[in-house]
N, C-alpha and C positions, 0 to 999 in steps of 0.2 A: 603646300599651304591650303588650308580650308577656306575657300572663297565664300561659300554660302553655308552657314552653320545649320540652317533649317533643313538642308538636304540630309543631314545626319540625325534628325529627330526620329526616334523610333516610330515605326508604323503603329497605328492604333492597335493592330492585332497582336503586337508583341508586348503584352502587358508585363511579363516577368522581366524582360530586358529594360522596359521603361522604368520599373521600380528601382533598378540599379543606377539609372541616370546615364548621362553621356560620358562617363569617364573613359570609355573606349577611345575617345578623341585625344586622350593624353598620350596614346601610343605613338611613338615617332618611328617605329619599325627599325629600331637599332639592331635587334637580334640578340641582345644580351640574354634573353629568355631561352635561347637555343643552346648557346655554348659560351662559357666564360671561365677563364682561368686567371686567377690573381694569387700568385704565390706569396705575396707580401701581406695579404690580409689575414686576419685572425678571427674565425677559422678560414682556411683557404677555400676558394670557390673553384670547383672543377666543372666538368660537363654538367650543364644545368638540367636539361629536359630528358627524363627517362623515356618518354614516349618517342622522342626523336631517336634515341639510342636503340629502341627495339622495334622500330617500324622502318619504312623506306626513308624517313627523315625529311620528307618534303614539307613545305611551309604549313599546310593545315594541321600537321601533327604537333606543332609547338605554338607557343603563345602568339607570336607575331602573325602567323597564319590565321589563328582563331579570331584575332582582333579584326583581320580583314574580312573574314566570313561574316562577322557581326555587322561591320560597316556595310557590307554589300546587301545583307538582309534589310537593314534600315533604309538603304537607298532603293530597294526593290529590284536589285540586280540578281539576287539569288532567292530561291524558294526553299523552305524547309523540306527535307527529303530523307528517306531511309539511307541513301548513300552518304548524306552529310552525317547522319547519326553514327554510321560505322567508323567515321574518322573521329568525331567528337568524343565518342566513348572509349577511345584508346588511351585517354588521359586518366591517370589515377588521382587527379586533383591533389597532388602532393604539395602544391603551392611554392615550389622552388622557383618558378618563373616570377612570382611576385617578389621574392627575396632578391632576385637578380635585377629587378626593374628599377631603373634610376628615378622613375616617377612614382614609385610606391603604389602601383595599381593593384587593385584587389581582383586579380585575374580569375581566381576560383569562383568568386561571386558571379562573374560574367559567364563563366563556363556552365555553372549550375543553372543560371537563368536561361541560357541557351538550351540546355537539356530539358528544362521545364517546358519551353516552347515546343521542342520536338515531341515530347510526350503528349502535350495537349493537342498537337496536330496529328497524332496517331503514328508518329515516326520513331518512337522510342524503341529500344531493343526488346524483342519478344522474350529474350532470356530473363529479363528483369520482371516481367509481369507476374509469374508465379511467386516470386520472392516477395514482392510488394503486396500481393494479394494475401499471402499468408501472414505478413506482418500486421495487416489490418484485421483479418478474420481470426487468426490463431494467436495474435499478439506477439509473434516472433517470426523472423524471416526464414527459419529453418524447416518450416512445415512440420513441427513437432508439437506434441501435447504440452501445453504450457504448464500443466501440473508438475511436469518433470523439473521445473525451475527450482523447486525446493529440495530435490533429491540429494544435492550435495551436502545439505545440512545433516544428513544421516551419518556423515563421516566425521562429525565433530562431537565432542562430549559435553557441550553446554547448549543451553536453549537460546535461540536468537529471537528477539522480540518481533512480533507481527505488526508491521506499520499500519495495517488496516484496523487494528483494534487496540494497540498499545502505544502510548506516548514514549518518545525517545528523543534525545538531543540531536542525534545524527541519523540520517537514512543512508544505508549502504545500498547504492544502486548497482546491482551485480552485473547486469547486462546479459543479453541473450547468449553470447558466445561462451562466457565462463560458466553460465548456469546450465547450458544444454549440450556442451561438448565435453565428453568424458576426459579427453586428453588435456583439456585446459581447465577443468573444474578446480584444479589445485590452486589456481589464482584466487577463486572465491573462498576456498577452504582456508588457505593461508592468510588471506586478508582478514577474514573473520577471527581467526586465531590471534592475530596481532592486535586487532582492536579489542578483543576480550582480555588479552594479557595486559593491555594498557588501561584497562577499566573504562573503556569508552562506552557510553550509553548509546547503543545503536540498534536499529531495526532494519528489516527488509520487507519488501512486498511479497516475497516468496512466489507462489504459483500465480499470484495476481499481478506480478510485475509486467508492465507493458513495455515493449520495445521502444527505445528512445526515438526511433524513426530515422536514424542516420542513413540507412541504405536508401530510403525513399527520397530524402533530401539530396543525397549525393547523385542519385540516378535521375532526378528530375520529376519524380512522381509527387508533386506537391499535395495532391488530394490525399494520397496515402499518408504522407508525412503529417499533414494537418489533422487527420483522423486520430492517429496515435498520440500526437502532441496534445490534443484536446483531452484525451483520456488521462494522460499523465498529469496534466494541469489539475483535473478534478481530483485525482488520487492524492496528489501532493497537497493540494489545498485542504482536502478533508483530513489528512493526517496531521496537519498543523506543523510539520517539520520545517525548519528554517535553514538547515545545513545538510548538504548532500555530499557524500563521498563516493567516488567511483574509481575502479582500477582500470577500466577500459578507456583507451584514448579516444576511440570513436564516440562513445557515450559522453565522455568529458567535453569534447569539442561541441557536440550537438547540444548538450544541456547548457553549456556555458555561453555559446554564441547564438545558436538557432532558437533557443528558448528564452533569450534575453528579455524580451518584452513580457513573457509570461512570468518569469521569476523576479523581474524588477517590481512587478505588481504585487507579488506575494512576499517580497523581501527575502528571497531564498539565495543562499550562497552555495556555489558549486566548487568542490575541491577534488583534485586528483589525489589518489592515495598517497603518492610520494610527497605531494604538496602538504597534505595534512600531517603525515609522519614527520617530515622535516620540522614543521612548526611545533608539534607537540614534544618532540625530542629536545628541542631547544628550550621550550617553556618549562619542562620538568627537569631539565639538566640531566637527561638520561645518557649514560655512557654505554656504548655497544662494544662487544668483544670483536676484535679484528680476527677474522678466520684465516687470514693469510692467503686467500684465494686470489688468483690473477683473473680479473674480469674486464670486459669491455661493455659499452653501452650503446645501443642503437636508439637514436632519437626518433620516436614515432612522428609521422608528419602531422597528425591531428593534434597532439599535445605540444609538439615543437613549433613548426612553422605556422600552424593555424592559430595557436594560442600564445606561444612564447615561453613554455615551461621547459627550461634547460638546466638550471643550476640545482634545483632541489633533488632530482634523482642522483646527481653526481655527489652532492653533499652526503647523502645517505650511504652510497656505495663506498665512498672514501673512509667511512667510519668502520666498515666491516670487511673490506677487501682492498686489494691493490688495483686501482683503476688504470687501465691502459687504454688510451683513446685511439680510435681509428683515425685515418687521414682526413676523412670528411665527416665532420660532426656539426651538431647544432644546426644553424641555418643552412649549412652546406651538406647535411646528412643525406645519404642516398635513400630514396623511397624503397620500401619493401615490395611495392607493386600490387598490393592487395586492396588498395582503396579505390574509391570512385566508381565502384561497380564494374571494374575491369575483370 
């Protein structure tokens, strides 16, 4: 039992943790964030923490231990250190621990705030520095020429509006990965083709598109994140667009949640591609041909547990293929391991 609540007030130097508030006090150290199996639930919950599964599994690697670290920091029993960072950055911020938590704690918000404290104290991971530096200076984290962001448009046979100079109802926010990775550019190409086929009035920022800042936010570099977020705010404000579509789950989560204050001010709505397509197919009563394929679907952490987008992709897949679900889906889906700066 907490006898003296003031002893858990965040120290003045922990400004990022202080912004989250004392919800770390809700943690009763039950351990459900480590491992939980309930075969009667729908969907079933299996082993919760992927960090626990792929490390030594000691307390600091899953939610309960991280909560204790934050408490100890607030009490002055621990100091920020590079050793602490090595543990904290093993987490892909998949948010499975929050789903398992009986008290609905926003664990990821606390982890990201702790990472921001580590970065501000000079204890962040050195491997993240070039990535976030490139994100600010080159407008993408891949250290590539941002002019290449429009190269994928050479592979389509119609003109895409330039959001910098032309008005459109929707902005297609492509994202750095689809725009700059040849193996993945098909996502951008096919999305644009679908939008064009549906006569959707859309534009892109092309080579002027700025990274959404997800990698900066997830890794704790708030300065880098705020820099690109401010640029995006100005670009979108100038364009006058009120609806944004994106196919990237990382961009979707960032624009929808981390940009909430920005976009509430501008009156901007953010939609994932599958969310938009599910809506427009129903509105226009469009029937799709079932291709007879057997497919499954992996719920991305950022669009799934972070935002709650589960049904729309399944609705679309069921129209065109035979959907076979994996054992762990939706809230219980297994993280791919690529998030959170891991």
